[in-house]
Legacy VTK file of the C-alpha trace (Angstrom):
# vtk DataFile Version 3.0
C-alpha trace
ASCII
DATASET POLYDATA
POINTS 76 float
-11.303 -20.945 36.140
-11.360 -24.349 37.523
-13.353 -27.333 35.803
-16.363 -26.467 37.885
-16.335 -22.765 36.894
-14.779 -21.407 40.117
-12.285 -18.540 39.886
-8.723 -19.344 40.806
-5.416 -17.768 41.165
-2.039 -18.942 40.263
1.092 -17.619 42.053
2.838 -16.798 38.465
1.494 -17.322 34.991
3.233 -17.082 31.816
1.051 -17.133 28.681
1.881 -16.662 25.020
0.065 -17.920 22.108
2.273 -21.171 21.930
2.174 -22.178 25.530
0.666 -21.511 29.197
2.891 -22.060 32.308
1.722 -21.902 35.842
4.323 -21.689 38.578
2.844 -22.418 42.052
4.894 -21.733 45.391
3.668 -23.986 47.979
4.498 -22.936 51.522
4.613 -25.528 54.378
1.786 -23.743 56.152
-1.005 -23.894 53.585
0.042 -26.911 51.453
1.737 -29.524 53.224
-0.610 -32.548 53.038
0.232 -33.484 56.746
-0.602 -29.854 58.009
-3.761 -29.283 56.083
-7.296 -30.570 56.016
-8.046 -33.435 53.407
-10.558 -30.953 51.642
-7.818 -28.378 51.223
-5.360 -30.922 49.801
-8.117 -32.193 47.479
-8.951 -28.578 46.474
-5.191 -28.220 45.641
-5.109 -31.158 43.504
-8.361 -29.939 41.835
-6.859 -26.596 40.872
-3.750 -28.282 39.409
-5.763 -30.875 37.429
-8.066 -28.024 36.091
-5.025 -26.234 34.900
-3.666 -29.361 33.203
-7.129 -29.964 31.759
-6.917 -26.491 30.193
-3.486 -27.222 28.570
-1.439 -25.415 31.280
2.136 -26.841 32.207
2.012 -26.619 36.017
5.361 -26.500 38.114
5.100 -26.566 41.908
7.965 -26.064 44.289
8.077 -25.656 48.002
8.870 -22.262 49.286
12.140 -23.430 50.941
13.536 -24.750 47.696
13.175 -21.282 46.186
15.119 -19.738 49.259
17.832 -22.297 49.684
18.208 -24.362 46.556
17.065 -22.063 43.452
19.561 -23.838 41.162
17.563 -26.983 41.146
14.216 -25.359 40.061
13.800 -25.922 36.409
10.601 -25.518 34.057
12.116 -27.089 30.818
LINES 1 77
76 0 1 2 3 4 5 6 7 8 9 10 11 12 13 14 15 16 17 18 19 20 21 22 23 24 25 26 27 28 29 30 31 32 33 34 35 36 37 38 39 40 41 42 43 44 45 46 47 48 49 50 51 52 53 54 55 56 57 58 59 60 61 62 63 64 65 66 67 68 69 70 71 72 73 74 75
């Protein structure tokens, strides 16, 4: 849930009693600030900030990084 009580989805979530980790994969079509509306971009930031507010660690990568440079992706 975001800070306004709306249900949200995380691409990947790892949750334990000690920590909560959210992993978001941002494709160019739906997340690139130069290609999406200002409202969509602001909504993506609200989702991320809501997770952080709820003590989640948030990691975001673009899809092409996963595909072409997986060795550069780290969460710790």
